[in-house]
N, C-alpha and C positions, 0 to 999 in steps of 0.2 A: 545453382542454388542449394544442391543438397548439402554442401559445404559447410554451411551455418546450421544443419541438423544436429547438432552436439548438445549433451546433456548441462555442460559449462558455459554455452551461449543462453541456455535457459535461466540457469542460476543466476548468473550474470545479469541478464534484465529484467529477472524475476525480483532481483532485491533492489536494483537501483532505479528501474520505473515507479516503484511505489515510495522510494525515499526522496524521488525528484517530486512527483504528487504530492507529499507530504509537505516539502518545502515549500511549494508555491502556492499550495490550499492557506498555509500555515500565515504566510505574508499576505496575501489576500485578505484573509481575516485580520490580521494586523493593520493593514490600512484601512479598512472599513472599520475598524473598532476607533482608529486615530482619527477619521470622518465623524464618528457618532453614529454610524448607521448601526451598528451591533453594541452588544454590551454582553459582559460577564454575570450579571448581578442575578441571582436568584437561579444558578447553575452549582452542581457539585462539583469541587476543586477537580482541576484536570478534565474537565468535561469535554471542552474543547480538543485538548490534544487526543484524550482517547476517542472519540468521534474520526478525527479526522485521521488518527493511524488505523482505523476499520475502513474508512472510504477508502484509503491511501492501498488497502490492501485488495479492495474490493477492484480496484482498477486493474488489477493484475486477470481479470476476465477478458479484457480487451485484446491481450498478450495473447492468450491461451485460445482467443477465438480467431487473431489472426493467424497463428499458428496450426491452427486445428486445419484452416481453409487450404494452407499450403502444404498440409501433410505431414508436416516436421513432428513426427512423434517424440523424439526425444529431447527436444526442445521443450517442448510440452511438458514431459516430464520434469524437465529440470525448473519450469516456473512452476511446477505444483509444489515439488519438494521446496522450493524458496518459501513458496505461500505458508508451506505449511509450517516452517522453521520461524517466520515473521508472527503467525498465529499463536503459535507458541511463546515467543517472545512478550508480546503484548499479554498474554495470559498472565506471564509472568510479573510482567511491569505493572499493568493496570488491572488485573480482573481479580487478584487475590486482595485488592484494597476493596475490592464492590462487596467482599461477601466478609 
Protein backbone atom coordinates (compact mmCIF):
# COMPACT_ATOMS: atom_id res chain seq x y z
CA UNK A 1 0.00 0.00 0.00
CA UNK A 2 2.80 2.42 0.77
CA UNK A 3 4.12 2.25 -2.78
CA UNK A 4 1.39 4.73 -3.83
CA UNK A 5 2.66 7.31 -1.34
CA UNK A 6 4.60 9.36 -3.86
CA UNK A 7 4.47 13.02 -4.82
CA UNK A 8 3.82 12.25 -8.50
CA UNK A 9 0.74 10.21 -7.54
CA UNK A 10 -0.60 13.23 -5.66
CA UNK A 11 0.24 15.56 -8.54
CA UNK A 12 -1.46 13.30 -11.06
CA UNK A 13 -4.62 12.78 -9.01
CA UNK A 14 -4.61 16.42 -7.95
CA UNK A 15 -4.81 17.52 -11.58
CA UNK A 16 -7.00 14.78 -13.03
CA UNK A 17 -9.66 14.74 -10.32
CA UNK A 18 -10.55 18.47 -10.65
CA UNK A 19 -10.46 18.22 -14.45
CA UNK A 20 -12.92 15.33 -14.41
CA UNK A 21 -15.10 17.13 -11.87
CA UNK A 22 -15.16 20.25 -14.06
CA UNK A 23 -16.13 18.27 -17.16
CA UNK A 24 -18.85 16.39 -15.28
CA UNK A 25 -20.33 19.53 -13.69
CA UNK A 26 -20.15 21.45 -16.97
CA UNK A 27 -22.00 18.67 -18.78
CA UNK A 28 -24.66 18.53 -16.07
CA UNK A 29 -25.28 22.27 -16.37
CA UNK A 30 -25.35 22.04 -20.18
CA UNK A 31 -28.03 19.37 -19.99
CA UNK A 32 -30.00 21.40 -17.44
CA UNK A 33 -29.74 24.47 -19.67
CA UNK A 34 -31.06 22.55 -22.67
CA UNK A 35 -33.98 21.33 -20.53
CA UNK A 36 -34.68 24.92 -19.47
CA UNK A 37 -34.02 24.32 -15.78
CA UNK A 38 -31.18 26.88 -15.53
CA UNK A 39 -30.36 30.11 -17.33
CA UNK A 40 -27.31 32.31 -17.92
CA UNK A 41 -29.29 35.57 -17.95
CA UNK A 42 -28.30 38.21 -15.43
CA UNK A 43 -24.86 36.80 -14.66
CA UNK A 44 -21.50 38.25 -15.55
CA UNK A 45 -19.56 36.75 -18.47
CA UNK A 46 -17.90 33.40 -17.70
CA UNK A 47 -19.70 33.17 -14.36
CA UNK A 48 -20.52 29.49 -14.76
CA UNK A 49 -17.02 28.52 -15.89
CA UNK A 50 -15.38 30.49 -13.07
CA UNK A 51 -17.64 29.01 -10.43
CA UNK A 52 -17.34 25.45 -11.71
CA UNK A 53 -13.55 25.79 -11.80
CA UNK A 54 -13.47 26.88 -8.14
CA UNK A 55 -15.80 24.05 -7.13
CA UNK A 56 -13.62 21.61 -9.05
CA UNK A 57 -10.57 22.83 -7.16
CA UNK A 58 -12.40 22.38 -3.87
CA UNK A 59 -13.08 18.76 -4.79
CA UNK A 60 -9.39 18.09 -4.10
CA UNK A 61 -10.22 18.35 -0.40
CA UNK A 62 -11.85 14.92 -0.70
CA UNK A 63 -8.56 13.47 -1.93
CA UNK A 64 -6.58 15.24 0.76
CA UNK A 65 -8.87 13.81 3.42
CA UNK A 66 -8.59 10.32 1.92
CA UNK A 67 -4.80 10.46 1.80
CA UNK A 68 -4.65 11.93 5.31
CA UNK A 69 -6.56 8.93 6.66
CA UNK A 70 -4.12 6.60 4.91
CA UNK A 71 -1.19 8.69 6.17
CA UNK A 72 0.20 9.24 2.68
CA UNK A 73 1.98 12.50 3.39
CA UNK A 74 3.91 12.61 0.12
CA UNK A 75 0.78 12.09 -1.98
CA UNK A 76 -0.97 14.80 0.07
CA UNK A 77 1.91 17.12 -0.66
CA UNK A 78 1.49 16.44 -4.38
CA UNK A 79 -2.21 17.27 -4.21
CA UNK A 80 -1.49 20.53 -2.37
CA UNK A 81 1.09 21.47 -5.00
CA UNK A 82 -1.33 20.66 -7.83
CA UNK A 83 -4.15 22.58 -6.14
CA UNK A 84 -1.91 25.60 -5.65
CA UNK A 85 -0.80 25.54 -9.28
CA UNK A 86 -4.39 25.22 -10.50
CA UNK A 87 -5.44 28.09 -8.22
CA UNK A 88 -2.74 30.29 -9.76
CA UNK A 89 -3.98 29.30 -13.22
CA UNK A 90 -7.53 30.25 -12.17
CA UNK A 91 -6.36 33.65 -10.95
CA UNK A 92 -4.40 34.20 -14.16
CA UNK A 93 -7.30 33.18 -16.42
CA UNK A 94 -10.34 34.51 -14.57
CA UNK A 95 -9.17 36.60 -11.64
CA UNK A 96 -7.47 39.29 -13.66
CA UNK A 97 -10.72 39.91 -15.55
CA UNK A 98 -12.62 40.48 -12.31
CA UNK A 99 -10.57 43.48 -11.20
